[in-house]
N, C-alpha and C positions, 0 to 999 in steps of 0.2 A: 504494500500500500504506500509506504513512504520511500523516498530515495535513500539509497544506502548511506550516503554521507550524513543524512539526518539521523538515521538509526544509530550510527556510530557516535555522533555528537551527543545524542540524548543518553546513550549508555555511559559515555565518559562523564557527562554532567551528573548522572545518578551516582557514579562511583565517587566523584569529588564531594558531592553532598553527603553521601554515606560516610566517607572518611572524615568530613568536617564534624559530623555528629559523633563519630568515634573519638575524635580528638577533644571535642567539648566534654565528652563523658570522662575521658581518661585524664585530661590535663587541667581541667577547671572545676569549679564548683557550680557549674551552670545548672539552672533549674531543669527538672525533667520536662517542663513545658517548652523550654527553648530547644532542647534536644529533640523532643517530639515534633516541633515545628520544622526543624531541618530534615528530619526523617520524612515528614509529610511532603515536603518539597521534592525530595528524591522520588517518592512514590508517585507524586503527581507528574513528574517528568516522565517516568516510565509508563504511566497510564496514557500518555499521549500516543504511545506506540500501539496500544491495544484498545480497541473500542469494546471493553468488556461489558459495558452496559447492555448492548444488544447482542452480544456474542452467544449467550446461552439460548436466547430466543431464536436467533438465526440457525443455530445448530439443531434445535428441536424442529423447526419448520423444515429444514433440509432433510433431516432424518425421516420425518413424517411423510414428506412428499416422496422420498425414495421408497419407503415401505408401501405406500399406496400406488406406486408405479407411475406417478405423475412427473417425476424428475429423474431422467435417466443418467444424469451426470453426478459426479461425486465431489462437487465444490464444497458441500457442507462438511466434508472430512477436515478441511483446513480449519474451520471454526472449532470443530471438536478437538483437534490437536492443540489449538491455542488455549481452549478452556482447560484441557488436560494439563497443559504447561502451567497455567495459573494455579490449578489445584495442587499439582505436585510441588510447585515452588512454595506454596503456603505450607504444605505439610513438612517439607524439608526444612523450611525456615523455622517452623514451630519446634521441630525436633532439635535443630541446632541450638535454638535459644534455650531449650530445656537442658541440653548437655553443657553448653558453654556460657550461658547467661548473655550479658551484653557483648561479650567478646565474639559471639557468633556474627556480629555485624561485619567483622573483618573478613569473613568468608565471602560475604556479598560484595565487599569492596574489591576483593581480588577477582571475583567471578564476573563482574560487570565489564572490565576491560577485555577479559578473555572472550566474553560474548560479543563485544564490539569487534574484535579481531575476526572471529568466526563469521559474523554477519557480513563484514567487509569483503571476505574472501569467498563467499558462496557464489558459484557461477550463476549468471542470469539466464533466464529462458525468455521466450517471446511473451509479450504481455497479452493477457486474455481479457476480452470485454467482460465487465462485471455489471450485473443489474442489481435490482433491490435484493436485500438480504444476502448479498455476497454470491448469489447464484448467477450463472451465465445468462446473458441476455439474449 
């Protein structure tokens, strides 16, 4: 959906904001509200990459259309993968927080630049026209 350069920049911005929250926590007596604000900024930046608000509905509609035989294509699988990534990321993050407390944040700080590098190096394919709900038009 977004140009690769933007994806990379947003992931790097998220890493910088996460690192700033980690430094605030480790090196200062900053209030939890300030640290939470910086973390919310990082999450908001990442949220610009995924339209998660309509993603679950889009997946359900695509799956329903596929089951009813009205949609022969598999574009809904992309939405399902993105939702799966959100769910797995939340579960892994919760587990890491349980194991490492606030230090789990540094895992995310390291993972964001790795993700930016991977996204930047994925080969591109031809663009496909997309209609409403992410389905082919």
